[in-house]
C-alpha positions as protocol buffer text, in pm:
chain_id: "A"
residue {
  index: 1
  type: MET
  ca { x: 1387 y: 1311 z: 143 }
}
residue {
  index: 2
  type: TYR
  ca { x: 1122 y: 1462 z: 371 }
}
residue {
  index: 3
  type: LEU
  ca { x: 942 y: 1256 z: 634 }
}
residue {
  index: 4
  type: LEU
  ca { x: 572 y: 1294 z: 712 }
}
residue {
  index: 5
  type: ASP
  ca { x: 467 y: 1058 z: 992 }
}
residue {
  index: 6
  type: LEU
  ca { x: 103 y: 1154 z: 1011 }
}
residue {
  index: 7
  type: THR
  ca { x: -225 y: 969 z: 1060 }
}
residue {
  index: 8
  type: LEU
  ca { x: -530 y: 1188 z: 1012 }
}
residue {
  index: 9
  type: SER
  ca { x: -860 y: 1143 z: 1195 }
}
residue {
  index: 10
  type: THR
  ca { x: -1064 y: 980 z: 917 }
}
residue {
  index: 11
  type: ALA
  ca { x: -1003 y: 710 z: 659 }
}
residue {
  index: 12
  type: ALA
  ca { x: -1111 y: 945 z: 380 }
}
residue {
  index: 13
  type: ALA
  ca { x: -863 y: 1213 z: 487 }
}
residue {
  index: 14
  type: ASN
  ca { x: -578 y: 963 z: 503 }
}
residue {
  index: 15
  type: LEU
  ca { x: -640 y: 847 z: 147 }
}
residue {
  index: 16
  type: ALA
  ca { x: -689 y: 1204 z: 30 }
}
residue {
  index: 17
  type: LEU
  ca { x: -357 y: 1314 z: 179 }
}
residue {
  index: 18
  type: ASP
  ca { x: -161 y: 1070 z: -37 }
}
residue {
  index: 19
  type: GLU
  ca { x: -319 y: 1214 z: -350 }
}
residue {
  index: 20
  type: ALA
  ca { x: -279 y: 1570 z: -224 }
}
residue {
  index: 21
  type: LEU
  ca { x: 95 y: 1519 z: -176 }
}
residue {
  index: 22
  type: VAL
  ca { x: 155 y: 1404 z: -532 }
}
residue {
  index: 23
  type: GLU
  ca { x: -83 y: 1664 z: -678 }
}
residue {
  index: 24
  type: GLU
  ca { x: 92 y: 1945 z: -493 }
}
residue {
  index: 25
  type: ALA
  ca { x: 433 y: 1822 z: -607 }
}
residue {
  index: 26
  type: GLU
  ca { x: 307 y: 1807 z: -965 }
}
residue {
  index: 27
  type: GLU
  ca { x: 154 y: 2152 z: -949 }
}
residue {
  index: 28
  type: THR
  ca { x: 455 y: 2325 z: -794 }
}
residue {
  index: 29
  type: GLY
  ca { x: 713 y: 2131 z: -994 }
}
residue {
  index: 30
  type: SER
  ca { x: 907 y: 2060 z: -678 }
}
residue {
  index: 31
  type: SER
  ca { x: 1183 y: 1800 z: -700 }
}
residue {
  index: 32
  type: ALA
  ca { x: 1160 y: 1736 z: -325 }
}
residue {
  index: 33
  type: GLU
  ca { x: 1055 y: 1382 z: -236 }
}
residue {
  index: 34
  type: VAL
  ca { x: 845 y: 1264 z: 58 }
}
residue {
  index: 35
  type: LEU
  ca { x: 810 y: 948 z: 266 }
}
residue {
  index: 36
  type: ARG
  ca { x: 479 y: 936 z: 448 }
}
residue {
  index: 37
  type: LEU
  ca { x: 393 y: 683 z: 721 }
}
residue {
  index: 38
  type: TRP
  ca { x: 52 y: 626 z: 879 }
}
residue {
  index: 39
  type: GLU
  ca { x: -147 y: 358 z: 1058 }
}
residue {
  index: 40
  type: PRO
  ca { x: -529 y: 350 z: 1060 }
}
residue {
  index: 41
  type: GLU
  ca { x: -695 y: 360 z: 1401 }
}
residue {
  index: 42
  type: LYS
  ca { x: -982 y: 137 z: 1283 }
}
residue {
  index: 43
  type: PRO
  ca { x: -1020 y: -129 z: 1011 }
}
residue {
  index: 44
  type: LEU
  ca { x: -1111 y: -22 z: 660 }
}
residue {
  index: 45
  type: VAL
  ca { x: -1126 y: -170 z: 311 }
}
residue {
  index: 46
  type: VAL
  ca { x: -951 y: 17 z: 31 }
}
residue {
  index: 47
  type: LEU
  ca { x: -1054 y: -61 z: -326 }
}
residue {
  index: 48
  type: GLY
  ca { x: -817 y: -20 z: -618 }
}
residue {
  index: 49
  type: ARG
  ca { x: -897 y: 255 z: -865 }
}
residue {
  index: 50
  type: SER
  ca { x: -1068 y: 14 z: -1106 }
}
residue {
  index: 51
  type: SER
  ca { x: -1195 y: -242 z: -855 }
}
residue {
  index: 52
  type: ARG
  ca { x: -1557 y: -359 z: -872 }
}
residue {
  index: 53
  type: PRO
  ca { x: -1665 y: -369 z: -508 }
}
residue {
  index: 54
  type: GLU
  ca { x: -1933 y: -634 z: -553 }
}
residue {
  index: 55
  type: LEU
  ca { x: -1672 y: -876 z: -693 }
}
residue {
  index: 56
  type: GLU
  ca { x: -1400 y: -814 z: -437 }
}
residue {
  index: 57
  type: VAL
  ca { x: -1567 y: -716 z: -108 }
}
residue {
  index: 58
  type: ASP
  ca { x: -1833 y: -862 z: 121 }
}
residue {
  index: 59
  type: LEU
  ca { x: -2017 y: -532 z: 136 }
}
residue {
  index: 60
  type: ASP
  ca { x: -2298 y: -655 z: 360 }
}
residue {
  index: 61
  type: TRP
  ca { x: -2060 y: -790 z: 624 }
}
residue {
  index: 62
  type: CYS
  ca { x: -1849 y: -474 z: 619 }
}
residue {
  index: 63
  type: ALA
  ca { x: -2160 y: -258 z: 655 }
}
residue {
  index: 64
  type: GLY
  ca { x: -2279 y: -469 z: 947 }
}
residue {
  index: 65
  type: GLN
  ca { x: -1945 y: -426 z: 1121 }
}
residue {
  index: 66
  type: GLY
  ca { x: -1922 y: -54 z: 1045 }
}
residue {
  index: 67
  type: ILE
  ca { x: -1609 y: -105 z: 833 }
}
residue {
  index: 68
  type: PRO
  ca { x: -1588 y: 167 z: 567 }
}
residue {
  index: 69
  type: VAL
  ca { x: -1514 y: 78 z: 205 }
}
residue {
  index: 70
  type: LEU
  ca { x: -1320 y: 349 z: 24 }
}
residue {
  index: 71
  type: ARG
  ca { x: -1137 y: 374 z: -308 }
}
residue {
  index: 72
  type: ARG
  ca { x: -780 y: 489 z: -365 }
}
residue {
  index: 73
  type: THR
  ca { x: -643 y: 671 z: -666 }
}
residue {
  index: 74
  type: SER
  ca { x: -394 y: 397 z: -760 }
}
residue {
  index: 75
  type: GLY
  ca { x: -451 y: 61 z: -927 }
}
residue {
  index: 76
  type: GLY
  ca { x: -449 y: -295 z: -801 }
}
residue {
  index: 77
  type: ALA
  ca { x: -698 y: -501 z: -604 }
}
residue {
  index: 78
  type: SER
  ca { x: -878 y: -436 z: -276 }
}
residue {
  index: 79
  type: ILE
  ca { x: -693 y: -450 z: 54 }
}
residue {
  index: 80
  type: VAL
  ca { x: -790 y: -446 z: 420 }
}
residue {
  index: 81
  type: THR
  ca { x: -595 y: -231 z: 662 }
}
residue {
  index: 82
  type: GLY
  ca { x: -622 y: -110 z: 1018 }
}
residue {
  index: 83
  type: PRO
  ca { x: -427 y: -123 z: 1345 }
}
residue {
  index: 84
  type: GLY
  ca { x: -120 y: -341 z: 1301 }
}
residue {
  index: 85
  type: CYS
  ca { x: -74 y: -249 z: 934 }
}
residue {
  index: 86
  type: LEU
  ca { x: 177 y: 26 z: 863 }
}
residue {
  index: 87
  type: MET
  ca { x: 88 y: 223 z: 554 }
}
residue {
  index: 88
  type: TYR
  ca { x: 370 y: 393 z: 366 }
}
residue {
  index: 89
  type: SER
  ca { x: 375 y: 630 z: 68 }
}
residue {
  index: 90
  type: VAL
  ca { x: 660 y: 778 z: -130 }
}
residue {
  index: 91
  type: VAL
  ca { x: 625 y: 1071 z: -366 }
}
residue {
  index: 92
  type: LEU
  ca { x: 914 y: 1048 z: -611 }
}
residue {
  index: 93
  type: SER
  ca { x: 1040 y: 1289 z: -876 }
}
residue {
  index: 94
  type: ILE
  ca { x: 1044 y: 1141 z: -1227 }
}
residue {
  index: 95
  type: GLU
  ca { x: 1265 y: 1429 z: -1338 }
}
residue {
  index: 96
  type: ARG
  ca { x: 1527 y: 1321 z: -1082 }
}
residue {
  index: 97
  type: ARG
  ca { x: 1468 y: 952 z: -1156 }
}
residue {
  index: 98
  type: PRO
  ca { x: 1372 y: 924 z: -1527 }
}
residue {
  index: 99
  type: GLU
  ca { x: 1378 y: 543 z: -1508 }
}
residue {
  index: 100
  type: LEU
  ca { x: 1051 y: 566 z: -1314 }
}
residue {
  index: 101
  type: LYS
  ca { x: 870 y: 652 z: -1639 }
}
residue {
  index: 102
  type: SER
  ca { x: 859 y: 275 z: -1690 }
}
residue {
  index: 103
  type: ILE
  ca { x: 591 y: 120 z: -1467 }
}
residue {
  index: 104
  type: ASP
  ca { x: 786 y: -204 z: -1427 }
}
residue {
  index: 105
  type: GLN
  ca { x: 1102 y: -14 z: -1342 }
}
residue {
  index: 106
  type: ALA
  ca { x: 909 y: 187 z: -1086 }
}
residue {
  index: 107
  type: HIS
  ca { x: 789 y: -134 z: -920 }
}
residue {
  index: 108
  type: CYS
  ca { x: 1143 y: -276 z: -929 }
}
residue {
  index: 109
  type: PHE
  ca { x: 1297 y: 39 z: -784 }
}
residue {
  index: 110
  type: VAL
  ca { x: 1064 y: 83 z: -488 }
}
residue {
  index: 111
  type: LEU
  ca { x: 1024 y: -285 z: -400 }
}
residue {
  index: 112
  type: LYS
  ca { x: 1399 y: -338 z: -408 }
}
residue {
  index: 113
  type: ARG
  ca { x: 1437 y: -50 z: -164 }
}
residue {
  index: 114
  type: LEU
  ca { x: 1173 y: -202 z: 62 }
}
residue {
  index: 115
  type: ILE
  ca { x: 1343 y: -542 z: 58 }
}
residue {
  index: 116
  type: GLU
  ca { x: 1673 y: -377 z: 148 }
}
residue {
  index: 117
  type: ALA
  ca { x: 1507 y: -177 z: 424 }
}
residue {
  index: 118
  type: LEU
  ca { x: 1357 y: -492 z: 574 }
}
residue {
  index: 119
  type: SER
  ca { x: 1666 y: -710 z: 538 }
}
residue {
  index: 120
  type: GLY
  ca { x: 1730 y: -702 z: 912 }
}
residue {
  index: 121
  type: ILE
  ca { x: 1367 y: -789 z: 987 }
}
residue {
  index: 122
  type: ALA
  ca { x: 1273 y: -1030 z: 708 }
}
residue {
  index: 123
  type: PRO
  ca { x: 1605 y: -1153 z: 564 }
}
residue {
  index: 124
  type: VAL
  ca { x: 1425 y: -1386 z: 325 }
}
residue {
  index: 125
  type: ALA
  ca { x: 1177 y: -1159 z: 149 }
}
residue {
  index: 126
  type: ALA
  ca { x: 1107 y: -1142 z: -221 }
}
residue {
  index: 127
  type: ARG
  ca { x: 903 y: -957 z: -479 }
}
residue {
  index: 128
  type: CYS
  ca { x: 620 y: -1176 z: -604 }
}
residue {
  index: 129
  type: GLY
  ca { x: 365 y: -1116 z: -875 }
}
residue {
  index: 130
  type: THR
  ca { x: 351 y: -759 z: -1001 }
}
residue {
  index: 131
  type: SER
  ca { x: 394 y: -569 z: -677 }
}
residue {
  index: 132
  type: ASP
  ca { x: 367 y: -796 z: -374 }
}
residue {
  index: 133
  type: LEU
  ca { x: 630 y: -866 z: -111 }
}
residue {
  index: 134
  type: ALA
  ca { x: 631 y: -1206 z: 56 }
}
residue {
  index: 135
  type: ILE
  ca { x: 824 y: -1399 z: 316 }
}
residue {
  index: 136
  type: ASP
  ca { x: 924 y: -1764 z: 332 }
}
residue {
  index: 137
  type: THR
  ca { x: 732 y: -1963 z: 590 }
}
residue {
  index: 138
  type: SER
  ca { x: 855 y: -2306 z: 479 }
}
residue {
  index: 139
  type: GLY
  ca { x: 1228 y: -2274 z: 417 }
}
residue {
  index: 140
  type: ALA
  ca { x: 1161 y: -2338 z: 50 }
}
residue {
  index: 141
  type: PHE
  ca { x: 1313 y: -2035 z: -113 }
}
residue {
  index: 142
  type: SER
  ca { x: 1580 y: -1768 z: -96 }
}
residue {
  index: 143
  type: ASN
  ca { x: 1600 y: -1412 z: -223 }
}
residue {
  index: 144
  type: ALA
  ca { x: 1714 y: -1549 z: -559 }
}
residue {
  index: 145
  type: ALA
  ca { x: 1416 y: -1782 z: -600 }
}
residue {
  index: 146
  type: ASP
  ca { x: 1207 y: -1764 z: -915 }
}
residue {
  index: 147
  type: GLU
  ca { x: 829 y: -1737 z: -934 }
}
residue {
  index: 148
  type: GLU
  ca { x: 776 y: -2110 z: -978 }
}
residue {
  index: 149
  type: THR
  ca { x: 976 y: -2190 z: -664 }
}
residue {
  index: 150
  type: LEU
  ca { x: 772 y: -1936 z: -470 }
}
residue {
  index: 151
  type: ARG
  ca { x: 444 y: -2090 z: -585 }
}
residue {
  index: 152
  type: GLY
  ca { x: 246 y: -2201 z: -283 }
}
residue {
  index: 153
  type: ALA
  ca { x: 536 y: -2134 z: -44 }
}
residue {
  index: 154
  type: ALA
  ca { x: 546 y: -1756 z: -5 }
}
residue {
  index: 155
  type: LYS
  ca { x: 313 y: -1561 z: 221 }
}
residue {
  index: 156
  type: LYS
  ca { x: 227 y: -1204 z: 133 }
}
residue {
  index: 157
  type: PHE
  ca { x: 292 y: -931 z: 388 }
}
residue {
  index: 158
  type: SER
  ca { x: 286 y: -628 z: 159 }
}
residue {
  index: 159
  type: GLY
  ca { x: 70 y: -515 z: -131 }
}
residue {
  index: 160
  type: ASN
  ca { x: 168 y: -209 z: -333 }
}
residue {
  index: 161
  type: SER
  ca { x: 38 y: 14 z: -610 }
}
residue {
  index: 162
  type: LEU
  ca { x: 124 y: 336 z: -790 }
}
residue {
  index: 163
  type: ARG
  ca { x: -17 y: 641 z: -957 }
}
residue {
  index: 164
  type: ALA
  ca { x: 201 y: 807 z: -1219 }
}
residue {
  index: 165
  type: LYS
  ca { x: 174 y: 1175 z: -1308 }
}
residue {
  index: 166
  type: ARG
  ca { x: 379 y: 1358 z: -1570 }
}
residue {
  index: 167
  type: ARG
  ca { x: 661 y: 1461 z: -1336 }
}
residue {
  index: 168
  type: HIS
  ca { x: 594 y: 1269 z: -1015 }
}
residue {
  index: 169
  type: LEU
  ca { x: 506 y: 923 z: -896 }
}
residue {
  index: 170
  type: LEU
  ca { x: 298 y: 819 z: -596 }
}
residue {
  index: 171
  type: TYR
  ca { x: 394 y: 470 z: -478 }
}
residue {
  index: 172
  type: HIS
  ca { x: 224 y: 334 z: -169 }
}
residue {
  index: 173
  type: GLY
  ca { x: 146 y: 11 z: 8 }
}
residue {
  index: 174
  type: THR
  ca { x: 97 y: -195 z: 321 }
}
residue {
  index: 175
  type: LEU
  ca { x: 325 y: -364 z: 572 }
}
residue {
  index: 176
  type: LEU
  ca { x: 148 y: -616 z: 795 }
}
residue {
  index: 177
  type: PHE
  ca { x: 308 y: -662 z: 1137 }
}
residue {
  index: 178
  type: ASP
  ca { x: 40 y: -707 z: 1405 }
}
residue {
  index: 179
  type: PHE
  ca { x: -276 y: -711 z: 1198 }
}
residue {
  index: 180
  type: ASP
  ca { x: -591 y: -914 z: 1264 }
}
residue {
  index: 181
  type: LEU
  ca { x: -549 y: -1138 z: 960 }
}
residue {
  index: 182
  type: GLU
  ca { x: -894 y: -1292 z: 1001 }
}
residue {
  index: 183
  type: LEU
  ca { x: -1042 y: -958 z: 897 }
}
residue {
  index: 184
  type: VAL
  ca { x: -912 y: -1008 z: 544 }
}
residue {
  index: 185
  type: SER
  ca { x: -1109 y: -1332 z: 505 }
}
residue {
  index: 186
  type: ARG
  ca { x: -1422 y: -1167 z: 644 }
}
residue {
  index: 187
  type: CYS
  ca { x: -1403 y: -845 z: 442 }
}
residue {
  index: 188
  type: LEU
  ca { x: -1275 y: -970 z: 106 }
}
residue {
  index: 189
  type: LYS
  ca { x: -1396 y: -1233 z: -135 }
}
residue {
  index: 190
  type: HIS
  ca { x: -1144 y: -1447 z: -322 }
}
residue {
  index: 191
  type: PRO
  ca { x: -999 y: -1204 z: -577 }
}
residue {
  index: 192
  type: PRO
  ca { x: -1118 y: -1230 z: -938 }
}
residue {
  index: 193
  type: ARG
  ca { x: -753 y: -1219 z: -1046 }
}
residue {
  index: 194
  type: GLU
  ca { x: -456 y: -1353 z: -853 }
}
residue {
  index: 195
  type: PRO
  ca { x: -79 y: -1384 z: -903 }
}
residue {
  index: 196
  type: GLY
  ca { x: 50 y: -1728 z: -995 }
}
residue {
  index: 197
  type: TYR
  ca { x: 243 y: -1772 z: -673 }
}
residue {
  index: 198
  type: ARG
  ca { x: -82 y: -1758 z: -473 }
}
residue {
  index: 199
  type: ALA
  ca { x: -178 y: -2094 z: -626 }
}
residue {
  index: 200
  type: GLY
  ca { x: -544 y: -2065 z: -530 }
}
residue {
  index: 201
  type: ARG
  ca { x: -481 y: -2030 z: -158 }
}
residue {
  index: 202
  type: THR
  ca { x: -740 y: -1872 z: 69 }
}
residue {
  index: 203
  type: HIS
  ca { x: -667 y: -1540 z: 235 }
}
residue {
  index: 204
  type: ALA
  ca { x: -586 y: -1720 z: 561 }
}
residue {
  index: 205
  type: GLU
  ca { x: -335 y: -1943 z: 384 }
}
residue {
  index: 206
  type: PHE
  ca { x: -184 y: -1661 z: 181 }
}
residue {
  index: 207
  type: ILE
  ca { x: -103 y: -1370 z: 414 }
}
residue {
  index: 208
  type: ALA
  ca { x: 124 y: -1323 z: 715 }
}
residue {
  index: 209
  type: ASN
  ca { x: 246 y: -1060 z: 958 }
}
residue {
  index: 210
  type: LEU
  ca { x: 609 y: -957 z: 966 }
}
residue {
  index: 211
  type: PRO
  ca { x: 793 y: -1042 z: 1288 }
}
residue {
  index: 212
  type: ALA
  ca { x: 842 y: -675 z: 1372 }
}
residue {
  index: 213
  type: THR
  ca { x: 706 y: -377 z: 1561 }
}
residue {
  index: 214
  type: ARG
  ca { x: 584 y: -50 z: 1415 }
}
residue {
  index: 215
  type: GLU
  ca { x: 890 y: 123 z: 1556 }
}
residue {
  index: 216
  type: GLN
  ca { x: 1123 y: -123 z: 1385 }
}
residue {
  index: 217
  type: LEU
  ca { x: 948 y: -83 z: 1051 }
}
residue {
  index: 218
  type: ARG
  ca { x: 941 y: 294 z: 1081 }
}
residue {
  index: 219
  type: ALA
  ca { x: 1312 y: 312 z: 1161 }
}
residue {
  index: 220
  type: ALA
  ca { x: 1398 y: 78 z: 874 }
}
residue {
  index: 221
  type: LEU
  ca { x: 1205 y: 279 z: 616 }
}
residue {
  index: 222
  type: VAL
  ca { x: 1332 y: 614 z: 739 }
}
residue {
  index: 223
  type: LYS
  ca { x: 1690 y: 488 z: 722 }
}
residue {
  index: 224
  type: GLU
  ca { x: 1657 y: 330 z: 377 }
}
residue {
  index: 225
  type: TRP
  ca { x: 1491 y: 634 z: 220 }
}
residue {
  index: 226
  type: ARG
  ca { x: 1717 y: 876 z: 411 }
}
residue {
  index: 227
  type: ALA
  ca { x: 1412 y: 1071 z: 518 }
}
residue {
  index: 228
  type: THR
  ca { x: 1608 y: 1298 z: 748 }
}
residue {
  index: 229
  type: GLU
  ca { x: 1403 y: 1619 z: 734 }
}
residue {
  index: 230
  type: VAL
  ca { x: 1057 y: 1641 z: 888 }
}
residue {
  index: 231
  type: LEU
  ca { x: 790 y: 1785 z: 658 }
}
residue {
  index: 232
  type: SER
  ca { x: 634 y: 2055 z: 872 }
}
residue {
  index: 233
  type: GLU
  ca { x: 380 y: 2182 z: 619 }
}
residue {
  index: 234
  type: TRP
  ca { x: 147 y: 1949 z: 432 }
}
residue {
  index: 235
  type: PRO
  ca { x: -139 y: 2029 z: 189 }
}
residue {
  index: 236
  type: ARG
  ca { x: -426 y: 2065 z: 434 }
}
residue {
  index: 237
  type: GLU
  ca { x: -664 y: 2258 z: 208 }
}
residue {
  index: 238
  type: ARG
  ca { x: -608 y: 2030 z: -88 }
}
residue {
  index: 239
  type: THR
  ca { x: -663 y: 1727 z: 135 }
}
residue {
  index: 240
  type: GLU
  ca { x: -990 y: 1868 z: 269 }
}
residue {
  index: 241
  type: ALA
  ca { x: -1105 y: 1950 z: -84 }
}
residue {
  index: 242
  type: LEU
  ca { x: -1030 y: 1597 z: -206 }
}
residue {
  index: 243
  type: VAL
  ca { x: -1226 y: 1450 z: 85 }
}
residue {
  index: 244
  type: GLY
  ca { x: -1531 y: 1654 z: -10 }
}
residue {
  index: 245
  type: GLU
  ca { x: -1497 y: 1604 z: -384 }
}
residue {
  index: 246
  type: LYS
  ca { x: -1402 y: 1237 z: -385 }
}
residue {
  index: 247
  type: TYR
  ca { x: -1309 y: 1026 z: -83 }
}
residue {
  index: 248
  type: ALA
  ca { x: -1618 y: 1092 z: 128 }
}
residue {
  index: 249
  type: ARG
  ca { x: -1853 y: 1039 z: -166 }
}
residue {
  index: 250
  type: GLU
  ca { x: -2026 y: 708 z: -235 }
}
residue {
  index: 251
  type: GLY
  ca { x: -2020 y: 791 z: -604 }
}
residue {
  index: 252
  type: TRP
  ca { x: -1642 y: 763 z: -599 }
}
residue {
  index: 253
  type: ASN
  ca { x: -1597 y: 484 z: -347 }
}
residue {
  index: 254
  type: LEU
  ca { x: -1864 y: 242 z: -473 }
}
residue {
  index: 255
  type: ARG
  ca { x: -1885 y: 336 z: -840 }
}
residue {
  index: 256
  type: GLY
  ca { x: -1929 y: 40 z: -1070 }
}
residue {
  index: 257
  type: GLN
  ca { x: -2133 y: -150 z: -813 }
}
residue {
  index: 258
  type: SER
  ca { x: -2408 y: -350 z: -981 }
}
């Protein structure tokens, strides 16, 4: 697997690059796979593809703080990211891994790899809900715990989503490690939908940072995905085009706002 450890200069470009990577793989038919790592220099809110911003985000507060609100190409709910949150993306070949045609199997495959990668950092981590990763902060559960046991006890440190194409899959998400958790409560409203294990908890009660550094997380992911070859060329022109056509446009980012 190739490694692309690259943070671009704008939030729009960083989101566009994820889409550009999977689009280029789809267009060329390449079976090569990529792990991308990046960390925003400033806070931003990222809406899910179908999110309604007025229901999920405190738009007035974000505007007052100069925090941009953008929309990604994958599903799921809104997230807040910034310094102290490592963003990862993997572009996977469905032709090489036909089991990824199943959305649930895709979640299982990637999240299992993440749990294994983090086993030396968060030895008691578990998949919760559809695509969250959470750690035990109470001693109440183990890796074998079921959803009911996790209810009210697990704290989320990673949210993940995917975008499936015909021959390739983009799977990406967050890993909180030194993030200003208060920002989540300020930027986001209580979500209109929540996984059962959240049990109605506020953002402050529900999320946590991993006890790790960026370097530790980077090394763990690179090792687990065997991303041994640096990707020297990335789709610059496609990324720039997607910024202009989509990610820098209010019509894309705030569509559906009432």
